[in-house]
PAGUDO-680304 format. One record per residue (C-alpha): residue number from 1; residue in one letter; x, y, z. Coordinates in steps of 0.2 Angstrom, whole numbers, padded with zeros to 4 digits. Each point is the difference from the previous one (the first is absolute). Layout:
PAGUDO-680304
@n NUM&res A&x X&y Y&z Z
...
***
This chain:
PAGUDO-680304
@n 1&res M&x 0199&y 0520&z 0530
@n 2&res P&x 0010&y 0015&z 0003
@n 3&res W&x 0001&y 0014&z 0013
@n 4&res K&x -0006&y 0017&z -0007
@n 5&res E&x 0015&y 0011&z -0007
@n 6&res Q&x 0000&y 0012&z 0013
@n 7&res H&x 0011&y -0001&z 0016
@n 8&res T&x 0000&y -0017&z -0002
@n 9&res V&x 0011&y -0002&z 0016
@n 10&res D&x -0013&y 0010&z 0011
@n 11&res Q&x -0014&y -0011&z -0007
@n 12&res R&x 0008&y -0014&z 0006
@n 13&res M&x 0003&y 0005&z 0019
@n 14&res A&x -0017&y 0005&z -0001
@n 15&res F&x -0007&y -0016&z -0005
@n 16&res V&x 0011&y -0010&z 0014
@n 17&res L&x -0003&y 0012&z 0011
@n 18&res A&x -0020&y -0004&z -0006
@n 19&res Y&x 0000&y -0017&z 0003
@n 20&res M&x 0009&y 0001&z 0015
@n 21&res Q&x -0012&y 0009&z 0010
@n 22&res R&x -0012&y -0015&z -0006
@n 23&res R&x -0014&y 0013&z -0006
@n 24&res V&x -0005&y -0011&z -0013
@n 25&res T&x 0005&y -0015&z -0008
@n 26&res M&x 0016&y -0004&z -0012
@n 27&res A&x -0013&y -0001&z -0016
@n 28&res E&x -0009&y 0014&z 0006
@n 29&res L&x 0016&y 0012&z 0000
@n 30&res C&x 0005&y -0011&z -0017
@n 31&res R&x -0014&y 0010&z -0008
@n 32&res E&x 0000&y 0016&z 0008
@n 33&res F&x 0016&y 0005&z -0004
@n 34&res G&x 0001&y -0009&z -0018
@n 35&res V&x 0015&y -0015&z 0002
@n 36&res S&x -0005&y -0022&z 0002
@n 37&res R&x 0002&y -0007&z 0013
@n 38&res K&x 0016&y -0008&z -0004
@n 39&res T&x 0007&y 0017&z -0001
@n 40&res G&x -0007&y 0007&z 0015
@n 41&res Y&x 0007&y -0017&z 0011
@n 42&res K&x 0018&y 0002&z -0009
@n 43&res W&x 0001&y 0017&z 0006
@n 44&res T&x -0008&y -0002&z 0021
@n 45&res Q&x 0015&y -0014&z -0001
@n 46&res R&x 0014&y 0011&z -0006
@n 47&res F&x -0007&y 0011&z 0013
@n 48&res L&x 0003&y -0007&z 0013
@n 49&res D&x 0015&y -0012&z -0008
@n 50&res G&x 0010&y 0017&z 0003
@n 51&res G&x -0011&y 0015&z 0004
@n 52&res A&x -0004&y 0016&z -0012
@n 53&res P&x 0018&y -0002&z -0009
@n 54&res N&x -0009&y -0017&z -0009
@n 55&res L&x -0012&y 0009&z -0008
@n 56&res L&x 0011&y 0007&z -0013
@n 57&res N&x 0000&y -0006&z -0016
@n 58&res R&x 0014&y -0013&z -0003
@n 59&res A&x 0014&y -0004&z -0016
@n 60&res T&x -0008&y -0011&z -0011
@n 61&res V&x 0012&y -0017&z -0005
@n 62&res P&x -0003&y -0007&z -0016
@n 63&res R&x -0004&y -0018&z 0002
@n 64&res Q&x 0005&y -0005&z -0016
@n 65&res A&x 0014&y 0007&z -0009
@n 66&res P&x -0003&y -0001&z -0020
@n 67&res H&x 0015&y 0004&z -0008
@n 68&res A&x 0010&y -0015&z 0014
@n 69&res V&x 0011&y -0012&z -0010
@n 70&res A&x -0010&y -0016&z 0000
@n 71&res A&x 0008&y -0015&z 0010
@n 72&res D&x 0005&y -0008&z -0015
@n 73&res V&x 0009&y 0012&z -0008
@n 74&res V&x 0011&y 0003&z 0017
@n 75&res A&x 0001&y -0016&z 0002
@n 76&res T&x 0009&y -0004&z -0019
@n 77&res I&x 0011&y 0015&z 0006
@n 78&res V&x 0004&y -0009&z 0015
@n 79&res A&x 0006&y -0014&z -0009
@n 80&res L&x 0012&y 0006&z -0014
@n 81&res R&x 0009&y 0010&z 0013
@n 82&res K&x 0004&y -0014&z 0011
@n 83&res R&x 0003&y -0009&z -0017
@n 84&res Y&x 0011&y 0017&z -0004
@n 85&res P&x 0007&y 0007&z 0017
@n 86&res T&x 0008&y 0013&z -0008
@n 87&res W&x -0013&y 0006&z -0011
@n 88&res G&x -0007&y 0019&z 0003
@n 89&res P&x -0015&y 0006&z -0005
@n 90&res K&x 0005&y 0005&z -0018
@n 91&res K&x 0010&y -0020&z -0004
@n 92&res L&x -0020&y -0005&z 0006
@n 93&res D&x -0011&y 0010&z -0008
@n 94&res T&x 0010&y -0002&z -0016
@n 95&res Y&x 0000&y -0019&z 0001
@n 96&res L&x -0018&y 0000&z 0003
@n 97&res K&x -0003&y 0009&z -0015
@n 98&res R&x 0009&y -0011&z -0011
@n 99&res E&x -0007&y -0019&z 0008
@n 100&res K&x -0017&y 0006&z 0007
@n 101&res P&x -0007&y 0014&z -0012
@n 102&res K&x -0016&y -0004&z 0006
@n 103&res L&x 0002&y 0005&z 0018
@n 104&res E&x -0004&y 0016&z 0009
@n 105&res R&x 0014&y 0006&z 0005
@n 106&res P&x 0001&y 0011&z 0013
@n 107&res S&x 0012&y 0018&z -0002
@n 108&res R&x 0020&y -0004&z 0005
@n 109&res S&x -0002&y 0009&z 0016
@n 110&res T&x -0012&y -0010&z 0005
@n 111&res M&x 0010&y -0015&z -0004
@n 112&res A&x 0011&y 0007&z 0011
@n 113&res N&x -0014&y 0002&z 0014
@n 114&res I&x -0005&y -0019&z -0004
@n 115&res L&x 0017&y -0006&z 0003
@n 116&res K&x 0002&y 0012&z 0017
@n 117&res R&x -0014&y -0006&z 0008
@n 118&res N&x 0005&y -0019&z -0004
@n 119&res D&x 0018&y 0004&z 0009
@n 120&res L&x 0008&y -0004&z -0017
@n 121&res V&x 0011&y 0015&z 0001
@n 122&res K&x 0013&y 0004&z 0010
@n 123&res E&x 0003&y 0017&z 0006
@n 124&res R&x 0018&y 0007&z 0000
@n 125&res T&x 0011&y 0005&z 0014
@n 126&res P&x -0001&y 0019&z -0004
@n 127&res R&x 0019&y 0005&z -0004
@n 128&res R&x 0009&y 0012&z 0010
@n 129&res R&x 0005&y 0016&z -0009
@n 130&res T&x 0014&y 0014&z 0004
@n 131&res P&x -0009&y 0016&z 0010
@n 132&res Q&x -0003&y 0013&z -0011
@n 133&res S&x 0012&y 0013&z 0003
@n 134&res T&x -0003&y 0015&z 0007
@n 135&res F&x 0010&y 0011&z -0011
@n 136&res P&x -0005&y 0009&z -0016
@n 137&res L&x 0009&y -0002&z -0013
@n 138&res A&x 0016&y 0016&z -0001
@n 139&res M&x 0008&y 0011&z -0017
@n 140&res A&x 0016&y -0006&z -0006
@n 141&res I&x 0008&y 0019&z 0002
@n 142&res D&x 0018&y 0000&z 0001
@n 143&res S&x 0012&y -0016&z 0002
@n 144&res N&x -0003&y -0010&z 0014
@n 145&res A&x -0015&y 0004&z 0003
@n 146&res I&x -0007&y -0017&z -0003
@n 147&res W&x 0009&y -0013&z -0005
@n 148&res C&x -0009&y -0016&z -0007
@n 149&res A&x 0001&y -0018&z 0001
@n 150&res D&x -0006&y -0016&z -0008
@n 151&res F&x 0004&y -0021&z -0006
@n 152&res K&x 0002&y 0002&z -0017
@n 153&res G&x -0010&y -0016&z 0001
@n 154&res K&x 0011&y -0016&z -0007
@n 155&res F&x 0009&y -0010&z -0010
@n 156&res R&x 0014&y -0016&z -0002
@n 157&res V&x 0015&y 0002&z 0000
@n 158&res A&x 0012&y -0014&z 0002
@n 159&res R&x -0016&y -0013&z 0006
@n 160&res R&x -0001&y 0012&z 0014
@n 161&res Y&x -0015&y 0014&z 0001
@n 162&res C&x 0008&y 0020&z -0003
@n 163&res H&x -0010&y 0011&z 0009
@n 164&res P&x 0010&y 0019&z -0004
@n 165&res L&x -0005&y 0012&z 0014
@n 166&res T&x -0001&y 0018&z -0006
@n 167&res I&x 0000&y 0018&z 0008
@n 168&res T&x -0002&y 0015&z -0010
@n 169&res D&x 0001&y 0018&z 0005
@n 170&res A&x -0020&y 0006&z -0005
@n 171&res W&x 0006&y 0018&z -0005
@n 172&res S&x 0012&y -0003&z -0010
@n 173&res R&x -0004&y -0021&z -0005
@n 174&res F&x 0020&y -0001&z 0006
@n 175&res V&x 0002&y -0020&z 0001
@n 176&res L&x 0010&y 0000&z 0018
@n 177&res R&x 0000&y -0019&z 0000
@n 178&res N&x -0007&y -0018&z -0009
@n 179&res E&x 0007&y -0014&z 0006
@n 180&res P&x -0003&y -0019&z -0001
@n 181&res L&x -0006&y -0008&z 0012
@n 182&res E&x -0003&y -0020&z 0000
@n 183&res G&x -0017&y 0003&z 0013
@n 184&res E&x -0011&y 0015&z 0009
@n 185&res R&x 0008&y -0001&z 0016
@n 186&res T&x 0003&y 0015&z 0010
@n 187&res E&x 0019&y -0002&z 0006
@n 188&res A&x 0005&y -0002&z -0017
@n 189&res S&x -0014&y 0017&z -0006
@n 190&res R&x 0010&y 0010&z 0016
@n 191&res Q&x 0018&y -0003&z -0007
@n 192&res V&x -0008&y 0005&z -0015
@n 193&res F&x -0009&y 0016&z 0008
@n 194&res E&x 0016&y 0004&z 0014
@n 195&res S&x 0012&y 0001&z -0016
@n 196&res A&x -0010&y 0010&z -0010
@n 197&res F&x -0002&y 0015&z 0016
@n 198&res R&x 0019&y -0003&z 0004
@n 199&res E&x 0005&y 0005&z -0020
@n 200&res F&x -0015&y 0014&z -0002
@n 201&res G&x -0010&y 0006&z 0018
@n 202&res L&x -0014&y -0004&z 0006
@n 203&res P&x -0017&y 0006&z -0009
@n 204&res W&x -0015&y 0007&z 0010
@n 205&res R&x -0012&y -0014&z -0007
@n 206&res M&x 0000&y -0016&z -0005
@n 207&res R&x -0015&y -0007&z -0012
@n 208&res T&x -0004&y -0017&z -0003
@n 209&res D&x -0013&y -0013&z -0003
@n 210&res N&x -0006&y -0010&z 0014
@n 211&res G&x 0010&y -0014&z -0004
@n 212&res A&x 0011&y -0010&z 0012
@n 213&res P&x 0014&y 0007&z 0002
@n 214&res F&x -0006&y 0018&z 0002
@n 215&res A&x -0017&y -0004&z 0011
@n 216&res S&x -0009&y -0012&z 0008
@n 217&res T&x -0016&y -0006&z 0009
@n 218&res A&x 0005&y 0007&z 0015
@n 219&res I&x -0007&y 0015&z 0012
@n 220&res G&x 0000&y 0017&z -0011
@n 221&res G&x 0008&y -0012&z -0015
@n 222&res L&x 0018&y 0002&z 0006
@n 223&res S&x 0013&y -0013&z -0004
@n 224&res S&x 0018&y -0004&z 0008
@n 225&res L&x 0008&y 0012&z -0014
@n 226&res S&x -0016&y 0014&z 0000
@n 227&res V&x 0007&y 0001&z 0020
@n 228&res W&x 0018&y 0002&z -0004
@n 229&res W&x -0005&y 0016&z -0014
@n 230&res V&x -0013&y 0007&z 0012
@n 231&res K&x 0016&y 0000&z 0013
@n 232&res L&x 0012&y 0006&z -0013
@n 233&res G&x -0013&y 0013&z -0002
@n 234&res I&x -0006&y -0005&z -0018
@n 235&res L&x -0020&y 0000&z 0000
@n 236&res P&x -0007&y -0016&z -0008
@n 237&res E&x -0013&y 0006&z -0014
@n 238&res R&x -0009&y -0017&z -0007
@n 239&res I&x -0012&y 0001&z -0016
@n 240&res N&x -0017&y -0005&z 0000
@n 241&res L&x -0003&y -0017&z -0001
@n 242&res G&x -0003&y -0008&z -0020
@n 243&res H&x 0006&y 0021&z -0004
@n 244&res P&x 0017&y -0004&z -0007
@n 245&res E&x -0001&y 0017&z -0013
@n 246&res Q&x 0002&y 0008&z 0017
@n 247&res N&x 0020&y -0004&z -0001
@n 248&res G&x -0002&y 0004&z -0020
@n 249&res R&x 0017&y 0005&z -0003
@n 250&res H&x 0007&y -0014&z 0010
@n 251&res E&x -0009&y -0011&z -0011
@n 252&res R&x 0003&y 0006&z -0019
@n 253&res M&x 0017&y 0001&z 0010
@n 254&res H&x 0000&y -0020&z 0000
@n 255&res R&x -0008&y -0002&z -0018
@n 256&res T&x 0015&y 0008&z -0007
@n 257&res L&x 0011&y -0012&z 0011
@n 258&res K&x -0010&y -0015&z -0003
@n 259&res A&x 0004&y 0005&z -0020
@n 260&res E&x 0015&y 0003&z 0000
@n 261&res V&x 0009&y -0013&z 0013
@n 262&res A&x -0014&y -0016&z 0004
@n 263&res S&x -0009&y -0004&z -0016
@n 264&res P&x 0011&y -0009&z 0001
@n 265&res P&x 0011&y -0001&z 0013
@n 266&res A&x 0020&y -0005&z 0002
@n 267&res A&x 0002&y -0019&z -0001
@n 268&res E&x 0012&y 0002&z 0017
@n 269&res W&x -0002&y 0011&z 0016
@n 270&res E&x 0015&y 0010&z 0002
@n 271&res E&x -0003&y 0006&z -0019
@n 272&res Q&x -0019&y 0003&z 0007
@n 273&res R&x 0008&y 0012&z 0010
@n 274&res R&x 0010&y 0010&z -0011
@n 275&res M&x -0011&y 0001&z -0014
@n 276&res L&x -0011&y 0010&z 0014
@n 277&res M&x 0012&y 0009&z 0007
@n 278&res Q&x 0004&y 0007&z -0018
@n 279&res W&x -0018&y 0001&z -0004
@n 280&res R&x 0000&y 0012&z 0015
@n 281&res Q&x 0015&y 0011&z -0006
@n 282&res E&x -0008&y 0001&z -0018
@n 283&res F&x -0016&y 0005&z 0007
@n 284&res N&x 0007&y 0014&z 0014
@n 285&res E&x 0012&y 0008&z -0009
@n 286&res V&x -0001&y -0006&z -0019
@n 287&res R&x -0018&y -0002&z -0007
@n 288&res P&x -0013&y 0018&z -0001
@n 289&res H&x -0014&y -0004&z 0010
@n 290&res E&x -0014&y 0009&z -0006
@n 291&res A&x -0010&y 0005&z 0014
@n 292&res L&x 0014&y 0013&z 0007
@n 293&res E&x 0001&y 0017&z -0005
@n 294&res D&x 0013&y 0000&z -0020
@n 295&res M&x -0003&y -0019&z 0002
@n 296&res Q&x 0016&y 0001&z 0012
@n 297&res T&x 0011&y -0016&z 0010
@n 298&res P&x -0008&y -0006&z 0018
@n 299&res A&x 0017&y 0002&z 0005
@n 300&res S&x 0003&y 0020&z -0005
@n 301&res I&x -0013&y 0004&z 0009
@n 302&res Y&x 0000&y -0006&z 0016
@n 303&res R&x 0010&y 0003&z 0015
@n 304&res P&x 0004&y -0013&z 0017
@n 305&res S&x -0010&y 0004&z 0014
@n 306&res L&x 0008&y 0010&z 0010
@n 307&res R&x -0007&y -0012&z 0016
@n 308&res Q&x 0013&y -0012&z 0005
@n 309&res Y&x -0001&y -0018&z 0007
@n 310&res P&x 0003&y 0000&z 0017
@n 311&res E&x 0010&y -0013&z 0007
@n 312&res Q&x -0010&y -0003&z 0015
@n 313&res L&x -0019&y 0001&z 0002
@n 314&res G&x -0014&y 0007&z 0013
@n 315&res D&x -0016&y 0003&z 0005
@n 316&res P&x -0013&y 0008&z -0012
@n 317&res D&x -0004&y 0020&z 0006
@n 318&res Y&x -0017&y 0003&z 0009
@n 319&res P&x -0009&y 0014&z 0010
@n 320&res D&x 0006&y 0007&z 0015
@n 321&res H&x -0018&y -0005&z 0005
@n 322&res F&x -0002&y -0019&z -0007
@n 323&res E&x 0005&y -0015&z 0012
@n 324&res L&x 0012&y -0012&z -0005
@n 325&res R&x -0002&y -0019&z 0002
@n 326&res R&x 0015&y -0011&z -0004
@n 327&res V&x -0007&y -0016&z -0009
@n 328&res R&x 0005&y -0015&z 0008
@n 329&res H&x 0006&y -0014&z -0009
@n 330&res T&x -0016&y -0009&z 0001
@n 331&res G&x -0004&y 0012&z -0011
@n 332&res A&x -0011&y 0010&z 0013
@n 333&res I&x -0002&y 0016&z 0012
@n 334&res S&x -0005&y 0002&z 0016
@n 335&res M&x -0014&y 0009&z 0004
@n 336&res C&x -0002&y -0003&z 0021
@n 337&res D&x 0004&y -0018&z 0002
@n 338&res Q&x -0008&y -0004&z -0017
@n 339&res H&x 0010&y -0007&z -0015
@n 340&res V&x -0010&y 0009&z -0017
@n 341&res V&x 0007&y -0009&z -0014
@n 342&res L&x 0007&y 0009&z -0014
@n 343&res S&x 0012&y -0009&z -0011
@n 344&res S&x 0018&y -0010&z -0001
@n 345&res V&x 0006&y 0012&z -0013
@n 346&res L&x 0001&y 0013&z 0014
@n 347&res Q&x 0007&y -0009&z 0009
@n 348&res R&x 0013&y 0011&z 0012
@n 349&res E&x -0005&y 0015&z -0008
@n 350&res C&x -0008&y 0018&z 0008
@n 351&res V&x -0019&y 0003&z -0006
@n 352&res G&x -0010&y 0016&z 0009
@n 353&res L&x -0014&y 0003&z 0005
@n 354&res E&x -0010&y 0016&z -0004
@n 355&res P&x -0013&y 0006&z 0014
@n 356&res I&x -0016&y 0005&z -0010
@n 357&res D&x -0014&y -0004&z 0015
@n 358&res D&x -0005&y -0009&z 0017
@n 359&res G&x 0010&y -0016&z -0001
@n 360&res L&x -0001&y 0005&z -0020
@n 361&res W&x 0018&y -0002&z -0010
@n 362&res H&x 0008&y 0000&z -0015
@n 363&res L&x 0012&y -0014&z -0005
@n 364&res W&x 0015&y 0006&z -0011
@n 365&res F&x 0017&y -0008&z -0006
@n 366&res G&x 0009&y 0015&z -0006
@n 367&res P&x -0011&y 0010&z -0011
@n 368&res V&x -0010&y -0018&z -0004
@n 369&res F&x -0018&y -0001&z 0008
@n 370&res L&x -0004&y -0018&z 0009
@n 371&res G&x -0017&y 0002&z 0008
@n 372&res R&x -0010&y 0009&z 0012
@n 373&res L&x 0002&y -0008&z 0019
@n 374&res Q&x -0012&y 0002&z 0012
@n 375&res E&x -0001&y -0005&z 0019
@n 376&res L&x -0015&y -0009&z 0002
@n 377&res G&x -0001&y 0001&z 0018
@n 378&res R&x 0008&y -0013&z 0014
@n 379&res K&x 0017&y 0002&z -0007
@n 380&res K&x -0009&y -0007&z -0017
@n 381&res Y&x 0006&y 0007&z -0016
@n 382&res Q&x -0004&y -0003&z -0018
@n 383&res L&x 0008&y 0006&z -0017
@n 384&res D&x -0009&y 0003&z -0013
@n 385&res K&x 0010&y 0001&z -0018
@n 386&res S&x -0014&y 0003&z -0012
@n 387&res T&x -0003&y 0018&z -0001
@n 388&res P&x 0018&y 0008&z -0008
@n 389&res V&x 0007&y 0019&z 0005
@n 390&res R&x 0010&y 0008&z -0007
@n 391&res W&x 0015&y 0008&z 0009
@n 392&res K&x 0000&y 0019&z 0006
@n 393&res A&x 0015&y 0010&z -0002
@n 394&res T&x 0007&y 0006&z 0015
***
């Protein structure tokens, strides 16, 4: 028998208090309030167990699941998965539909949950990704404002894989380098960039994707190559993950290169190198470029940079109010006898700490944001790399 509609909790409280006073029997009290004795005893016991809060309505939990998958269907799915351990819900569903058409199959998402509940799915280890760049992509407004670099895939030449490293000027489309390398390695790539810097000077930005050797999963997305660029005064500018169109003019050049000198490639390595060099000269000086005004050639408008390649490298420049730290050979900096680990790519480099608040700093390597460093008390520090901050010019 239900309680009266108005002030249900108040009526329950009045009922319990009246019963505690023992002025009438439980049966008489239940008749007075219009409830059954079972209901009266239930709310009285709840009050004795937990006080007034226990007189509130509790969330009801269904005792049955009318849409639950039948046990025999679950057993069939589990047995089939154990028989074919590499099959997922799509293949299991298709197989059961074909072989057991009368079986009431659950949805594929439900099949996936059944596999997880029965420990038949191994969770994948999250893949470490390159941290997102904190710099917006700049506009190419003149020669050497932005250089673009990438590897043009790979193809076999004389039983070896050829990885052409290409460098272009984003504004003029001038191809600075298209050097065939045997792998996408740091040292070989650095030699190609150094020869381009010595011949054409230094750009202000270098736009690449997020792959090696241009970037890494280390702090700030830095690699040994991009650390070198920062020390040269070049800002590493990375496109977003999975968006090659952000380096579209360079990718379009790759399309032409592949069609003219890599499909098919040469039979010998030196012949392939000669073909690449000849193609570069033709692309820069002979071939009219449709993206340029009056279809000029890239060489007709490109001008070398006035920023010369330095013979000696110094530390990045920092504002006067920054605190400077030299990264140890272990990749850590010292803060009040505590070692805060950064990355091995920064060993022996100078980083800057920008004071933000008491016990809070922004950590920088040149213009590259590395993270927030916070003092936790008792000379303990925590580095948070998750919140990106853009460089503020001073």
